N, C-alpha and C positions, 0 to 999 in steps of 0.2 A: 503493499499498500502506501502511496507518495506521501512524504513528509506533511504537505499540505491537508491530506485528509484525517491523517494520523493526529494532527493537531485539534482538529474539529470533534474527534471522536471520543473524546473525553472533557467532563467539564473543567474550568478555571478552577482554582485553587480556592476560590472564595465559596465556590459551590459545589465542591468536592465533599460527597456523604451526605448534603443535607436533602433529605426525604420531602420536606414540607408536610403538610397534614393530610397528604392523600391516603387513602386507604391502599394497601399494597395488592397489586394483582396475583399475587403467589399466596393468597388466603382463599380457601374455599368457601362459601357461603355458610357453611356449617362450622366453619373456625378451623378447620385443619389445614396445616402447613404446607403447601407444595415445596417438596423435596427432590424429588427426581423427575426427570424429562417426560417419563410415564405419567406422573400426576401431572403435569403441565398440559400434557396434551387433554386430561380431562378437565382441569379448570379452564382451559382454552374453549372446550366445547360449551361448558357452563356459562361462560361470559358472552360467546357467541349466541348462545339460545336465549339469554336473558334479553340482550339486545335487540335480536331479530324478532323474540317474541312481541317486546314492547314496539317496535318500530312498525311493525307491521308486514304481512307476505309481499314477497316478489311474484312477477309474473316468471314462468319457467325462462330460464337463459336461453338464448337463440344458438343454435350449434352453427348454424352458418347464416349469419346475418346477410339481407341482399345488401350488395353494392352496385351503384350504378353510376358511371363516369360520365359526368356532363361535359368535361372538357379535359383536354390533357396539352401541355404545352410545356418546352424546356425552360428551365430559367438557373442561371448560373450552372452549378455542379449537379443539378438534379432535376427530376420531372414534376411538375406541378400539377395533380390532378383535382378539379372542382369534383366532389362526390354527393351523392346523397346516399346515405346509409341506414340501414334498417335500425333501430334502437330498442324497440318492441315489438310485439305482433302486430299492433295497428299503428305504430308509429315513426317516422322517418325524419330525418334532419338534413340539411346541407351543411357540408364541411371540406375541408381537403385533407388528401393524402400525398404527403412529399416524397419521393422515392429518389435514393441516391444513385449515381452512374455505378456501373457495375451489376452482377449476376447476385450476389451475396450468397448464403442468407444474412440478413444485416440483424442487430438489434433494433429495437423498434419502441416508442414512446407514445402513450395517447397524451394529449392536451388538452385539457378542457378549460372553458373560459365563458364570458358573458356570449362571445361571438366568434367564430374563427379565425376571423382575418387578422387580429391581432397576434394569436400565436404564431400564425404563418408570416410574419411580417409584412401584412399588408394594410392593417390598421393604423399606423403612424404612433405606433407606442412601442419604440424599439428594445424597451430594456425589459419587455413582457413576451417578448417574439421566441420561446422556447423551443416550438417545433422548429422554426427557421432554423435557428442557430444547431439545434442538433442534428439537422437534417444535413447542413454543410458538413458537419463533423462525421457522417456517414451512418445516421440513424433513421431508418423509417419514421415517419409521423403521422398521428392521425389527430386532425383538430376538428372539434365541433363546438357548437353554443349550446345556450339552455334549451330545454326541452319547450317549444312554443314561442321562443323567442325573448321573453321576459322573465328575466331570474327571479322577480318577486310575484310573478303570477305563473309558476310552472305548468305545464300540462302534462298531466300524467296519464299513461295508458288505461285505458278502461279495466285493465286487467289488474291494476296496480292496488293495493289494498295497505300501502305503507307511507309514512312521512316522506315529505319531499327530498330529506335529504339523503334518506335510503334510496328512494328512486334514482337519486344521482348515482349513488353506487351502485345498483342495478345496470344502469346504462353503461357505467363504466366497464361492468363485466362482459356486456353485448360488445363494446368498442374493443376488449380484449380479443374477443372471438373474430372480430373484425380484422385485425391484424394479425393475430396466429393462423387465419387463413389464406394469407397472402403468401405466395411462393417465394417473395424475396425475404420473408422475415423468418428469423428463427424463433420459435414460439416459448422456448427457455429463456429469451432474454427479450424479457417485454416489461418496460417499465411506466410509471405516471409521473406526471408532475403538472401543478396549476399553481396560480397565485391568488390570494386573497378567496373570493369565492370560489374559484377555481382550486385552491388549496385545500378549503373543506372538502370539495367535491372530490380531489384527489386523496384524501386522507379517506374518506368513508369508502371509496372504490377500492383503493388497496387492503384496508382493513377486512371488507366485506368480500373480497374476492383474492384467495391467496395464490393465486396462479401469476399475479404482479410480482415481477422477480425483486423488485425495490421500487423505491417511490421518494418523492421530492414535494414536500409541502411548502410553499412560501407564504409566511405569515397569517395563517388560518385562525390562530388562538388555539393551542392545543390543550386549554384546559376551559372548563366552564368559568367566567369570570364577568360577573355583572355590573361589575363598575365601567367595562369597556364598551364602548357604543358599537364597534365592529365585530367583537366577539357574540355575537348575535344568534345564537342558537335557538332562543325562545321565540323567534319569529316563524311566521306561519309557512313562510318558503322554506325552512329549514326542518325544526324539528316541534315546532309549537302549534301546527296545524289543528284545528278542533271545528268541525263543520258546524258547530251549536255555537260557537264563540268567534266574534269578530275581535281580532287583538289590533291595536293600533300600534305601528311600528315603533321601535324604541326601547327604552331600557325597562326593566321590572321594576315596577313601583308599586305600592298599593292600589292606585287608580288604575294600573295597567299589568294585572297579575300575569304570572306564567299560567300558561295554556299547555294543551295537546300531551303528546308526549315527554316533553321536556319538564313539564312539570312532575310528571312522576318519576324521571328519572332523577332529579333534584331530592324530590321526598324520600326515594329509595337509598338516597347515597351514592349512586353513580355518578364516575365522572369519566372524563376522557381517557385518561391514565390506563384503565382496565382496556379500554377500546383500543387503545394504540398497541397494548401487549398482545393484540392477535398478530401483528405484525411479525413477532418472533419466529424464527431467527432470521426474517428477511431484513436486509440493510433498507434503513429509510435516513432521510436529511431533513431538519428543519431546518428552513432559511428563514431566519427570524428577523422582524423588524418591530415597529412599534406595538404590536399586540404579543408577541412572543419574544421578548427582552431575555436577560442572561437568567433573570431569576426562574425561567421554565424548565431550566435545569432539574429543579426539585421535583417536577414531572417526570422527564427525562431518565433520572436515577432510578425512579420507581420502575421504569421499563427497563432500564439497562439491568436490574437485578435478574429479571425475566432470562434476558440474553446471557448474563454470566452465568446461570444454572446451566443453559444450554450450550456453555462452553464458547462463546463469541462475546469478546469485550470490545469490538471495534465496527459495531454495524449500526449503532444509533450518533447520529451526528447533528451538531446544529451550529450555525453561524449566525451572527448578531448585527445589525446595523441598527442606527438611531430611528430612521423612517418606516413608514409602511411600504413605500416603494421601493422595489428591487434596484440593485445599483449594479456597477460593473464587477466589482468585489464579489459580492454574494452571487451572482451569476456563473463568474468564473468558478466557484466553488461547484455550482449546480452541475455544470458540464462535465469537470472533472471526476464527481461523484459516479455520473452516470459512465464516464469513459472508463474507469475502472470497474464497476461492478456488472456493466453489461459487455464490455468489451474483451 
């Protein structure tokens, strides 16, 4: 592993060994301690069942989602395809597949965001163009936007009985299938990356679909934190959907209380620590900004304990920057991370 990645795969001295007030994912619901890798598999199944039961049922994952190529043209050192991809039995979205020159098989990345143009370097936001940058480095990429076109009003499949953020995880599973079915892609080397809204999407996609080999989440908010406006899992377009209640966007207050599954998760003492532990032993990087500052190592130290039990001490990483927006340095770490773990 390059020294640059080694440096971000352990907490700074200030945060070494600090676990915060989070409940350890290495404790079963009945209070037993997870002591072995076999124990962890049982505990992992327990965590996954809890979250999936609360968030609701997915439609069946598509084995061979339909992909229609609407346009194909050369661009720099890759081919750009505008595509229409099937993300659910009754739903399609437009996006882009970028294919490097050569025969492959190549590693690949799924890059979700509000819309697909930003990720592919066509939207005028260069530091969020993960698909474009990774394809130039030899990765196949798939970029799509919000189901229905509006992140705050997501359109779910008629067959989905789940919270919107879980549904984004379901879309991620189908996006993995799209990439895995491409002849240019090595299905064992597919990752996922997103920023902000795309970071939440990527986190739920990677944690709920264990075929993703690794993941990067850019400043999604890796712990529930009701003091932060952008760590807004309580919103109905994430985990707060309740058909019987109309919640105003914004922080949780007495006049604007928790709703939906988010309310239940908080009341039952769940947090994203245990959810992120579902990644183990797959590598992931938190590209932290304003919402995920260095103090979030208290979250990651809890998750690292799971990786340590499984014999891996270098697969949980975090970088930190002051602002929410990505910068050149944080993005360089993202690209180095994928090049190491997928190439």
